[in-house]
Structures are given as structure tokens and as C-alpha cells.
C-alpha positions in Angstrom: 46.7 81.6 75.9 46.7 78.0 74.8 44.9 78.9 71.6 47.5 81.6 70.8 50.3 79.2 71.5 48.8 76.6 69.2 48.3 79.1 66.4 51.9 80.3 66.8 53.1 76.7 66.7 51.2 76.1 63.5 52.6 79.2 61.9 56.1 78.3 63.0 55.6 74.8 61.5 54.4 76.2 58.2 57.3 78.7 58.1 59.8 75.9 58.7 58.2 73.7 56.0 58.3 76.7 53.6 62.0 77.2 54.3 62.7 73.5 53.7 60.9 73.5 50.4 62.7 76.7 49.3 66.0 75.1 50.2 65.1 72.0 48.3 64.3 74.1 45.2 67.5 76.1 45.5 69.7 73.0 46.0 68.2 71.5 42.8 67.9 74.6 40.6 71.2 76.4 41.3 73.4 73.5 39.9 71.1 73.2 36.9 71.2 76.9 36.1 74.9 76.9 36.7 75.4 74.2 34.2 73.3 76.1 31.6 75.4 79.2 32.2 78.6 77.2 31.8 77.4 75.8 28.5 76.3 79.2 27.3 79.8 80.6 28.1 81.6 77.7 26.4 79.5 78.1 23.2 79.9 81.8 23.1 77.6 84.4 21.6 75.4 82.9 18.8 75.2 84.6 15.4 72.1 86.6 14.6 70.9 83.9 12.3 71.1 81.2 15.0 67.8 79.4 15.7 67.5 79.0 19.5 65.2 75.9 19.0 67.7 74.1 16.8 70.6 75.1 19.2 68.8 73.6 22.2 67.8 70.4 20.3 71.3 70.1 18.8 72.9 70.3 22.3 70.4 68.1 24.3 68.7 66.1 21.7 71.8 63.9 21.1 72.1 64.9 17.4 74.6 62.2 16.4 74.8 60.2 13.2 77.7 57.9 14.2 80.0 57.1 17.2 82.8 59.1 15.5 80.9 62.3 16.3 81.0 61.7 20.0 83.9 63.7 21.5 84.6 65.2 25.0 82.4 68.3 24.3 79.4 66.3 23.1 79.8 63.8 26.0 79.6 66.8 28.3 76.2 67.8 26.9 74.9 64.2 26.9 76.1 62.9 30.3 76.3 65.9 32.6 72.5 66.7 32.8 71.5 63.2 34.1 74.6 63.1 36.3 73.7 66.4 38.0 70.1 65.2 38.5 71.3 61.9 40.0 73.8 63.6 42.3 71.3 66.1 43.7 68.0 64.1 43.5 68.9 60.4 43.0 69.1 59.4 46.7 66.7 61.7 48.4 64.2 59.0 49.5 66.8 56.4 50.6 68.6 59.1 52.5 65.4 60.2 54.4 64.5 56.6 55.1 67.8 56.1 56.8 67.9 59.4 58.5 65.2 59.4 61.0 61.7 59.2 59.4 61.2 55.5 60.3 58.5 56.5 62.8 56.5 58.0 60.0 56.9 55.2 57.5 56.1 52.6 60.1 52.7 54.2 60.4 49.6 53.7 58.2 50.6 56.8 56.2 53.8 55.4 54.8 52.4 54.9 51.3 51.1 58.5 51.2 54.5 59.7 52.5 56.3 58.0 49.7 53.9 59.2 47.0 54.3 62.8 48.2 58.1 62.4 48.2 58.1 60.9 44.7 55.9 63.7 43.3 58.2 66.3 44.8 61.3 64.6 43.3 59.5 64.4 39.9 58.7 68.2 40.1 62.3 69.0 41.0 63.6 66.9 38.2 61.5 68.6 35.6 62.4 72.0 37.0 66.1 71.1 36.8 65.7 70.2 33.1 64.0 73.5 32.4 66.6 75.5 34.3 69.3 73.9 32.2 67.6 75.3 29.1 66.7 78.7 30.5 70.3 80.3 30.6 71.0 79.3 27.0 67.8 81.0 25.9 68.5 84.1 27.9 72.1 84.3 26.7 71.1 83.8 23.1 68.4 86.5 23.3 70.8 89.0 25.0 73.2 88.4 22.1 70.7 89.2 19.5 69.2 85.8 18.5 65.9 86.4 16.8 62.5 85.4 18.1 62.0 81.7 17.3 58.6 80.4 16.4 59.6 76.8 17.0 61.0 77.5 20.5 57.9 76.3 22.4 57.8 73.1 20.3 61.5 72.5 20.9 61.1 72.8 24.7 58.0 70.6 24.8 59.6 67.9 22.7 62.8 68.0 24.7 60.9 67.8 28.0 58.8 64.9 26.6 62.0 63.0 25.7 65.2 64.2 27.3 63.5 65.7 30.4 61.2 62.8 31.2 64.1 60.4 30.7 66.1 62.1 33.4 63.0 62.1 35.6 62.5 58.4 35.0 66.0 57.5 36.0 65.8 59.7 39.1 62.7 57.9 40.2 64.3 54.6 39.5 67.3 55.4 41.6 65.1 56.7 44.5 63.0 53.5 44.6 65.7 50.9 43.9 68.1 52.9 46.1 66.2 51.4 49.1 67.6 48.0 47.9 71.0 48.9 46.3 73.6 51.4 47.3 73.0 54.7 45.5 76.6 54.9 44.3 76.1 51.6 42.3 72.9 53.0 40.9 74.7 56.1 39.8 77.1 54.1 37.8 74.4 51.8 36.4 72.3 54.7 35.3 75.2 56.3 33.4 76.0 53.0 31.8 72.3 52.8 30.7 72.7 56.2 29.1 75.8 55.1 27.2 74.2 51.8 26.1 71.2 53.7 24.9 73.3 56.0 22.8 75.4 53.2 21.3 72.3 51.1 20.6 70.6 53.9 18.8 73.6 54.5 16.6 74.6 50.9 16.0 71.6 48.6 16.5 68.9 50.4 14.7 65.1 50.1 14.9 65.0 47.4 17.5 66.9 49.6 20.0 64.2 52.2 20.0 62.3 50.5 22.9 65.4 50.7 25.2 64.5 53.1 28.0 67.2 55.7 27.7 66.8 55.9 23.9 63.5 57.6 24.7 65.6 60.5 25.9 67.3 61.0 22.6 65.1 63.5 20.7 67.1 63.0 17.5 66.0 59.3 17.4 62.4 60.4 17.1 60.1 61.0 14.2 59.5 64.7 14.8 60.1 68.1 13.3 63.4 68.2 15.3 64.4 64.6 15.2 64.8 62.3 12.2 61.9 62.5 9.8 61.4 58.9 8.7 58.1 57.2 9.4 57.8 55.2 12.7 56.1 54.9 16.0 58.8 56.6 18.0 57.5 60.2 18.5 57.9 62.5 21.4 54.3 61.7 22.4 55.1 57.9 22.4 58.1 58.5 24.6 56.2 60.7 27.0 53.6 58.0 27.5 56.2 55.2 27.6 58.3 57.0 30.3 55.3 58.2 32.3 54.1 54.5 32.4 57.5 53.4 33.6 57.6 56.1 36.3 54.2 55.1 37.5 55.2 51.4 37.5 58.3 52.1 39.5 56.3 54.2 41.9 53.7 51.5 42.4 56.6 49.0 43.1 57.9 51.4 45.7 54.6 51.9 47.4 53.9 48.1 47.6 57.4 47.5 49.0 57.2 50.3 51.6 53.8 49.1 52.9 55.2 45.6 53.4 58.6 46.4 54.9 59.5 47.5 58.4 62.0 50.4 58.2 64.2 50.4 61.3 
């Protein structure tokens, strides 16, 4: 009897965890997909000659030549994706730390707990980015857009720049959010996006190392970005941003191991 009770308890625990994970995924992906659908409806049906890859890069690669090109619509494409990610993912770890998991983080497994949470937040962030792109692709295909040989390259380059940039900022907010109020971090992050865009358009070559400039595909030397010679490629940005994510994560692990969470 005791054995059966233990088995049932474990099954119930696994089912509860599965429900929590599913809810986490839905909470993140539904707003992302909703944004993609909204953008598709705003743009309307593409013409039969429209390249889906260039459409995605033009929308999310910040394809600006000057500040004069930035209007309300282009600001929607540029600022809304990171804003959505920050609203739904930016304070998950600080919220859990203040919501009753202190018994766990005070134990020897606190570093492991934080790493698992960070990896889950990273996975959700990347999935949110992909689900913002998916409705646009589906809508374009339904309306007769032809098969695009460069589509995979466009998605990979966007994820290496734009997608990882959002991921980097989400990780930053989750770790630094244990020190600073998340609302302040939300405002700081959006300011960083704005400064990155202005620096890219006005400052020039020296601005390319600014963190959020890494998320602007059009700033890069690639088949979709600018084609001049230079070190700033999607691969460079992927390595740069991954290193920053790792460094922020290590800072968080060191801090949580030395701090008593009450």
C-alpha cells in the first residue's frame, strides 16, 4: 500500500510539473504569436513576388539608414518584441525568489536551481522570438508568397542577432532584478535599445560593440545586412551575446551562493 501511494505521489508530482511547464510555454508563446499575427494583419497580403526572407529581415533587422526613417510603425517593429519578452519573462527569477522558494535557495542546491531557471528562461525567450516570426511566414505562404531559398539563412541570422539580443536582455533583467526593481530595469532596457539604434545610425563603426547594436541585423556584414567589410557578422554577435549571457549567469550564481534569501 505504501509503495502504491509513493508511486501515485510521484506520478501526481510529474503531472503537476508538466502542467506548470505547459502553462509557462503558453504564457510566453501566445503573446509572441499574437504579436506576429497582428503584424501580419497590419501589413496585409504580400504580393506574389515578395521574398519572405527579406520581409522578415526588413521588419526585425532594423533596416534603417537614418533617424528620419524611424516612424511609429517602424518603432512598433523595433521596440515591441523586446518589450513583450521583458513583460512576460524579465522578472521570473526575482518574482520566484520573493514568492516562497527561499527554503530551496538557502540549501546547497541554490546554484543548480538558478542555472535551471536561467536555462528555462533562455529557452522561452528564443521560442518567443521564433513564434513572432512564424505567423508572418504562414500568412505569407497562405497568400501565395513563393518558396524562399534564403528563408533558413534569414531566420538563423535573425536569431543570432535579434533573437539572442532579446535573450541577453531578458537574462540581464532576471539577474540584476534581484538588486533593482524590475520596473526600472524595463525602462533601462528600452533605453538601451534606443541608444543602440541611435548609435548605429549616428556614431558609426565605434558603436558596433554596444550590446544592443548586436541585435540589429542590418548593422552586420552579411547577405541580409550591410555588405561592407568588417568584423561585425551574425556569428560574431552570436558569440558576443552568448558570452555576455554566460557572464551574467555566472554573476548570478556567485551572488545567490553568497546571499541569504529571506
